[in-house]
C-alpha positions as CSV (number, residue, x, y, z in Angstrom):
1,M,9.5,-4.7,-0.2
2,K,6.6,-4.6,-2.5
3,F,4.2,-7.3,-1.2
4,T,1.4,-8.5,-3.5
5,K,-1.9,-8.0,-1.7
6,M,-5.1,-9.9,-2.3
7,S,-8.2,-7.9,-3.2
8,L,-10.6,-6.5,-0.6
9,V,-13.2,-9.0,-1.7
10,A,-10.9,-12.0,-1.4
11,A,-9.7,-10.9,2.0
12,L,-13.2,-10.6,3.4
13,L,-14.4,-13.9,2.0
14,I,-11.3,-15.7,3.4
15,G,-11.9,-14.1,6.7
16,S,-15.4,-15.3,6.9
17,S,-15.4,-18.8,5.4
18,A,-12.0,-20.3,5.0
19,F,-11.5,-22.1,8.3
20,A,-13.3,-25.1,9.8
21,I,-15.5,-24.4,12.8
22,E,-13.0,-26.0,15.3
23,N,-10.0,-24.3,13.7
24,T,-8.1,-21.4,15.0
25,K,-5.4,-20.2,12.7
26,I,-2.3,-18.4,14.0
27,S,0.0,-16.7,11.5
28,G,2.3,-13.8,11.2
29,D,5.8,-12.6,10.2
30,A,9.0,-11.2,11.6
31,N,10.8,-8.5,9.6
32,L,14.2,-6.8,9.5
33,F,14.7,-4.0,7.0
34,Y,17.9,-2.0,6.3
35,E,18.7,0.9,4.0
36,T,21.8,2.9,3.2
37,T,22.4,5.6,0.7
38,D,25.2,7.8,-0.8
39,A,23.0,10.9,-0.7
40,G,24.6,14.1,0.7
41,S,28.2,14.3,1.9
42,N,28.4,10.8,3.5
43,S,28.8,7.5,1.7
44,F,27.2,4.0,1.8
45,F,27.0,2.4,5.3
46,D,27.8,5.6,7.2
47,K,25.6,5.7,10.3
48,D,24.0,9.0,9.4
49,N,23.1,7.7,5.9
50,S,21.5,4.5,7.1
51,S,18.3,3.3,8.7
52,A,17.0,0.0,10.1
53,D,13.9,-1.4,11.8
54,A,12.4,-4.7,12.9
55,S,8.8,-5.7,13.4
56,I,6.7,-8.7,14.5
57,N,3.1,-9.2,13.3
58,L,0.9,-11.8,15.0
59,N,-2.5,-12.7,13.6
60,V,-5.3,-14.9,14.9
61,T,-8.4,-15.9,13.0
62,T,-11.1,-18.3,14.1
63,D,-14.7,-19.4,13.3
64,L,-17.3,-18.7,15.9
65,V,-20.4,-20.2,14.2
66,K,-20.8,-22.1,11.0
67,N,-24.0,-23.7,9.8
68,S,-26.3,-23.9,6.8
69,T,-27.7,-20.4,7.6
70,V,-24.8,-18.2,8.7
71,A,-21.1,-18.3,9.3
72,I,-19.4,-16.0,11.8
73,S,-15.7,-15.5,12.2
74,A,-13.4,-13.2,14.1
75,G,-9.8,-12.1,13.8
76,A,-7.2,-10.0,15.6
77,G,-3.7,-8.8,14.7
78,Y,-0.9,-7.2,16.8
79,T,2.2,-5.4,15.8
80,V,5.5,-4.7,17.6
81,L,7.9,-2.2,16.0
82,T,11.5,-2.1,17.4
83,T,14.9,-0.8,16.3
84,L,16.6,-3.6,18.3
85,G,18.9,-0.8,19.5
86,L,20.5,-0.4,16.1
87,E,19.9,3.4,16.1
88,Q,22.5,3.5,18.9
89,N,25.1,1.7,16.8
90,L,24.9,1.1,13.1
91,V,22.2,3.6,11.9
92,S,20.8,7.0,12.8
93,S,17.3,6.6,11.4
94,V,14.3,4.2,11.6
95,W,11.8,3.0,9.0
96,G,8.5,3.4,10.8
97,G,6.6,6.5,11.7
98,A,5.0,4.7,14.7
99,H,8.2,5.3,16.8
100,G,8.4,8.1,19.3
101,I,11.2,9.5,21.3
102,T,11.5,9.5,25.1
103,P,14.0,12.2,26.3
104,N,17.0,10.8,28.1
105,T,19.4,13.0,30.1
106,S,22.1,10.4,30.1
107,S,25.1,10.5,27.8
108,R,23.3,8.1,25.4
109,G,20.8,10.8,24.4
110,A,17.1,10.2,23.6
111,H,15.5,6.8,23.6
112,V,13.6,5.6,20.5
113,N,10.4,4.0,21.7
114,T,9.2,0.5,20.9
115,P,5.5,1.0,19.9
116,N,3.0,-1.9,19.9
117,W,-0.6,-1.7,18.8
118,M,-3.6,-3.9,17.8
119,N,-3.7,-3.4,14.0
120,E,-6.8,-5.7,13.5
121,A,-9.8,-6.7,15.6
122,W,-12.8,-7.6,13.5
123,I,-15.9,-9.9,13.3
124,A,-17.4,-11.0,10.0
125,A,-20.7,-12.7,9.2
126,T,-21.8,-14.4,6.0
127,A,-25.4,-15.3,5.1
128,G,-26.1,-16.5,1.6
129,K,-23.9,-14.4,-0.7
130,T,-23.7,-11.4,1.6
131,T,-20.7,-10.8,4.0
132,V,-20.6,-8.1,6.6
133,K,-17.3,-7.2,8.4
134,L,-17.0,-4.8,11.3
135,G,-14.1,-3.5,13.3
136,R,-10.4,-2.8,12.8
137,M,-9.1,-4.3,9.5
138,E,-7.1,-4.0,6.4
139,L,-8.7,-2.6,3.3
140,D,-7.8,-2.8,-0.4
141,T,-9.8,-0.4,-2.4
142,P,-8.4,1.9,-5.2
143,L,-8.4,5.2,-3.2
144,A,-8.2,3.9,0.4
145,F,-6.0,0.9,1.1
146,T,-3.5,-0.7,3.4
147,E,0.0,-0.1,2.3
148,T,2.3,-3.1,3.0
149,W,5.5,-2.0,1.4
150,S,7.1,-0.7,4.6
151,I,8.0,-2.2,7.9
152,E,4.6,-1.1,9.3
153,K,1.1,-1.1,7.7
154,N,-1.9,1.2,8.2
155,T,-5.3,-0.2,9.0
156,F,-8.8,1.1,9.4
157,E,-11.8,1.1,11.7
158,A,-14.6,0.4,9.3
159,A,-17.9,-1.4,8.4
160,V,-17.9,-3.2,5.0
161,V,-20.7,-5.1,3.2
162,I,-20.1,-7.3,0.2
163,N,-22.9,-8.9,-1.9
164,Q,-22.5,-11.4,-4.8
165,D,-26.1,-12.2,-5.6
166,L,-25.9,-10.7,-9.1
167,P,-24.2,-13.0,-11.6
168,D,-20.5,-12.3,-12.1
169,T,-20.9,-9.1,-10.0
170,T,-19.6,-8.0,-6.6
171,L,-21.2,-5.0,-4.9
172,V,-19.2,-3.4,-2.1
173,G,-20.2,-0.7,0.4
174,A,-18.0,0.7,3.2
175,Y,-17.9,3.3,5.9
176,V,-14.5,4.2,7.2
177,G,-14.5,6.1,10.5
178,N,-10.9,6.0,11.7
179,G,-7.5,5.1,10.4
180,N,-3.9,5.1,11.8
181,G,-2.2,6.1,8.5
182,T,-0.5,9.5,8.6
183,E,-3.3,10.9,6.6
184,S,-3.5,14.5,5.6
185,L,-6.5,14.8,3.3
186,G,-8.6,16.9,5.8
187,G,-7.3,14.9,8.7
188,S,-4.5,15.2,11.3
189,S,-1.0,13.9,11.1
190,L,0.5,13.0,14.5
191,A,4.1,13.6,15.3
192,A,6.3,11.1,13.5
193,G,9.0,11.0,16.2
194,P,12.6,10.3,14.9
195,I,13.6,10.6,11.2
196,A,11.7,7.8,9.5
197,T,12.7,6.4,6.1
198,A,9.2,5.1,5.2
199,P,6.6,6.4,7.7
200,L,3.1,5.0,7.2
201,V,1.5,4.9,10.7
202,N,0.8,7.6,13.3
203,E,3.0,7.7,16.4
204,G,2.2,4.7,18.6
205,G,-0.1,3.2,16.0
206,K,-2.8,5.6,17.2
207,F,-6.1,5.8,15.3
208,D,-7.8,9.1,14.7
209,T,-10.7,10.4,12.6
210,Y,-10.5,9.5,8.9
211,G,-10.6,12.7,7.0
212,K,-12.7,15.2,8.9
213,S,-15.8,13.1,9.6
214,G,-15.2,9.7,8.1
215,A,-15.7,8.5,4.5
216,Y,-18.1,6.4,2.5
217,A,-17.3,4.2,-0.5
218,V,-19.3,2.1,-2.9
219,G,-17.9,-0.2,-5.6
220,V,-19.1,-2.5,-8.4
221,I,-16.8,-5.2,-9.8
222,N,-18.0,-7.1,-12.9
223,N,-16.7,-10.1,-14.8
224,S,-19.6,-11.0,-17.1
225,F,-17.3,-10.9,-20.1
226,K,-14.7,-13.4,-18.8
227,P,-11.5,-11.9,-20.2
228,L,-12.5,-8.5,-18.8
229,T,-12.6,-7.3,-15.2
230,A,-14.2,-3.9,-14.8
231,Q,-14.7,-1.9,-11.6
232,A,-16.2,1.4,-10.7
233,W,-15.9,3.1,-7.3
234,Y,-17.3,6.3,-5.7
235,Y,-16.0,7.8,-2.5
236,S,-17.3,10.6,-0.3
237,V,-14.8,11.9,2.2
238,T,-17.2,13.8,4.4
239,A,-16.6,17.6,4.2
240,V,-13.5,17.1,2.2
241,A,-13.8,15.7,-1.3
242,D,-15.8,13.4,-3.7
243,A,-13.9,10.9,-5.8
244,Y,-14.4,8.4,-8.6
245,W,-12.2,5.5,-9.8
246,L,-12.9,3.5,-13.0
247,Q,-10.7,0.6,-14.1
248,A,-10.9,-2.2,-16.8
249,D,-8.3,-5.0,-17.2
250,L,-8.4,-7.4,-20.1
251,D,-6.6,-10.8,-20.2
252,A,-6.3,-11.4,-23.9
253,S,-5.4,-15.1,-23.2
254,G,-9.2,-15.7,-23.2
255,L,-9.3,-14.3,-26.7
256,G,-6.6,-16.5,-28.1
257,V,-3.6,-14.2,-27.5
258,A,-1.8,-16.0,-24.8
259,G,0.1,-13.8,-22.3
260,L,-1.2,-10.4,-23.4
261,T,-2.9,-8.1,-21.0
262,V,-4.2,-4.5,-21.4
263,G,-5.7,-2.1,-18.8
264,A,-7.1,1.4,-18.4
265,Q,-7.6,3.5,-15.3
266,Y,-9.3,6.9,-14.7
267,S,-9.8,8.8,-11.4
268,N,-11.4,12.1,-10.6
269,I,-11.2,13.8,-7.2
270,K,-12.9,17.1,-6.4
271,S,-12.7,19.2,-3.3
272,V,-16.1,20.2,-1.8
273,A,-14.7,23.7,-1.4
274,S,-16.6,26.3,-3.5
275,G,-15.1,26.9,-6.9
276,A,-12.6,24.0,-6.6
277,K,-11.2,22.4,-9.7
278,A,-11.1,18.6,-10.0
279,D,-7.9,16.6,-10.1
280,D,-8.1,13.8,-12.6
281,V,-5.7,11.2,-13.9
282,Y,-5.8,8.5,-16.5
283,A,-3.4,5.6,-17.1
284,L,-3.0,2.9,-19.7
285,Q,-1.0,-0.3,-19.5
286,V,0.0,-3.2,-21.8
287,G,1.7,-6.4,-20.5
288,Y,3.0,-9.6,-21.8
289,E,4.1,-12.8,-20.0
290,M,5.9,-16.0,-21.0
291,K,5.3,-18.4,-18.2
292,D,8.5,-19.3,-16.3
293,L,10.6,-17.0,-18.5
294,F,9.6,-13.3,-18.0
295,A,6.7,-10.9,-17.5
296,A,6.8,-7.3,-18.7
297,S,4.5,-4.3,-18.7
298,L,4.6,-0.8,-20.1
299,S,2.3,2.0,-18.8
300,F,1.6,5.7,-19.2
301,S,-0.3,8.1,-17.0
302,S,-1.2,11.8,-17.1
303,V,-2.5,14.2,-14.4
304,N,-4.3,17.4,-15.3
305,K,-3.2,20.9,-14.4
306,G,-4.5,23.1,-11.7
307,G,-6.4,20.7,-9.5
308,S,-7.3,21.9,-6.0
309,I,-6.3,18.9,-4.0
310,G,-3.2,17.6,-5.8
311,Y,-1.5,14.3,-5.3
312,A,-2.9,14.0,-1.8
313,G,-6.2,12.9,-3.3
314,F,-5.1,9.7,-5.1
315,N,-4.7,7.8,-1.8
316,T,-6.8,9.2,1.0
317,A,-5.3,6.9,3.6
318,T,-1.7,8.0,4.2
319,A,0.6,11.0,4.0
320,A,0.1,13.1,0.9
321,T,3.8,13.5,0.0
322,T,4.6,9.8,0.4
323,A,1.3,8.0,-0.4
324,Q,1.5,5.0,-2.6
325,T,-1.2,4.8,-5.3
326,K,-2.8,2.0,-7.4
327,L,-1.8,3.7,-10.7
328,Y,-0.1,1.4,-13.2
329,T,2.8,3.9,-13.4
330,E,3.5,4.1,-9.7
331,V,7.2,4.2,-9.0
332,W,9.0,1.6,-6.9
333,W,10.2,3.9,-4.2
334,N,9.6,7.7,-4.6
335,Y,5.9,7.8,-4.0
336,G,4.0,11.1,-4.6
337,Q,5.7,11.8,-7.9
338,V,3.4,10.4,-10.6
339,T,0.3,12.0,-9.1
340,M,1.6,15.6,-8.9
341,S,-0.4,18.2,-10.9
342,D,0.4,18.6,-14.6
343,T,2.5,15.4,-14.8
344,D,3.1,12.7,-17.4
345,S,4.7,9.4,-16.4
346,I,6.0,6.3,-18.2
347,H,6.7,3.1,-16.3
348,L,8.4,-0.2,-17.3
349,T,8.4,-3.4,-15.3
350,V,10.3,-6.6,-16.2
351,T,10.5,-9.6,-13.9
352,S,12.1,-13.0,-14.4
353,P,13.2,-16.1,-12.5
354,V,16.9,-16.4,-13.1
355,Q,17.5,-20.2,-13.7
356,G,15.8,-20.9,-10.4
357,L,18.5,-19.1,-8.4
358,F,16.5,-15.9,-7.6
359,D,13.7,-13.7,-8.9
360,L,14.9,-10.6,-10.7
361,G,12.9,-7.4,-11.1
362,V,13.7,-4.3,-13.0
363,Y,11.5,-1.2,-12.7
364,Y,12.0,2.1,-14.5
365,T,9.9,5.2,-14.2
366,D,10.3,8.5,-16.1
367,V,8.2,11.3,-14.5
368,N,7.8,14.6,-16.4
369,H,6.6,17.5,-14.3
370,K,5.4,20.1,-16.8
371,A,4.9,22.8,-14.2
372,T,7.5,25.5,-14.1
373,G,10.2,24.9,-11.5
374,S,9.3,21.3,-10.8
375,Q,12.1,18.8,-10.9
376,D,11.6,15.8,-13.1
377,L,12.3,12.3,-11.8
378,K,13.9,9.2,-13.3
379,E,13.9,6.2,-11.0
380,L,15.6,2.8,-11.8
381,T,15.1,0.0,-9.3
382,V,16.6,-3.5,-9.5
383,T,15.5,-6.3,-7.1
384,A,16.8,-9.8,-6.4
385,G,14.7,-12.0,-4.2
386,K,14.9,-15.6,-3.0
387,S,12.8,-17.7,-0.6
388,F,14.4,-20.2,1.7
389,G,11.4,-22.1,3.0
390,P,9.6,-19.6,5.3
391,L,12.3,-17.0,4.9
392,D,12.1,-14.4,2.2
393,A,15.2,-12.3,1.4
394,T,15.4,-9.4,-1.1
395,L,18.2,-7.1,-2.0
396,V,17.4,-3.8,-3.7
397,F,19.3,-1.1,-5.6
398,I,17.6,2.2,-6.4
399,N,19.0,5.0,-8.5
400,T,17.1,8.3,-8.4
401,D,17.9,11.0,-10.9
402,A,16.2,14.2,-9.8
403,A,17.9,17.3,-8.2
404,T,20.8,15.0,-7.3
405,N,21.8,11.6,-8.5
406,D,21.4,9.4,-5.4
407,N,21.7,5.7,-4.9
408,I,20.0,3.5,-2.3
409,V,20.8,-0.1,-1.2
410,Q,18.1,-1.9,0.8
411,A,17.9,-5.4,2.3
412,Y,14.7,-7.1,3.5
413,L,14.3,-10.2,5.5
414,T,10.9,-11.6,6.3
415,L,10.3,-14.8,8.3
416,N,6.7,-16.1,7.8
417,F,5.1,-18.4,10.3
């Protein structure tokens, strides 16, 4: 399920100032995800063509100190990932990479472990217009972020500083020392355990060194011209690569053209290795929305030829071959395609509420790999979602036209509390 995430800035400010001194907020969700496909020689709902997983996330946030000088808050989050025993009955695969396997000499075979780990444990302090946050946390920056589309989510051990003293400007500085995403940009990937449909997290949720020796990031976000939000980011993944991300998004409603938006993105990532060639990508997007009727966007991106890092660079946080990116053209499901070297992509998104019955989404991506021998990709995804109070339910159909013409059906249930 493609969850919409708040920005890093918003997450930090909420974490440090949203709750009354005496308040402790407990929240979380319980999830059950299922997938089946007709790929290969089997058909839909066959055990060997299906996967399932369940998770529970519990979060606690509280204020410690709040006065006219400083506000201090803290938070913690815990995740439990379990198959509910479904891998012994209805499915053969799991969703999350955090599972491991314990050998079992009985006739039932190996046992899929139920991992549990603390995904967040942080403290934040705000004085004036400066916020400092330390510990284990989610991040949402263009080239290092928490992915929330799967049954599990990766987090970071980091120190982040945000300042908003300059008018209409937010300055961000961060050091990331560890992460539990299955990163591969100079780092190590731990064993994923059983076959996982959507692995994001190291086995057991274990944290290890981010990159080779940690990473630094600085960012500037400016909204001086109100219809335009511009941002610039620089990253140094120590002993691995340097990277830049530039983005500008214009809401033309502020210029008298209601519903129209346009955006541009550019990213450049270069290995520190001697003689390395940079990987770069640019993307453009135009969107239009008629409130309560529909929203649509069309985007294009292009990646250069011959870069030294390849698609691993456009998200430094999780596995290179499956990493989600912030590009406008990102596919709904088959991540790692639009950022491959020497690739052009076109993406169309249309969403609409259907007479109040459910929310419909249609996503189409055409990926053209210009390199000899590379297989192009066409992906069509249709989603239908409905909320029943705290329960969110979504049904998904995905058609992938690549080497084979495969179809996937997914079902997502999320209970928010």
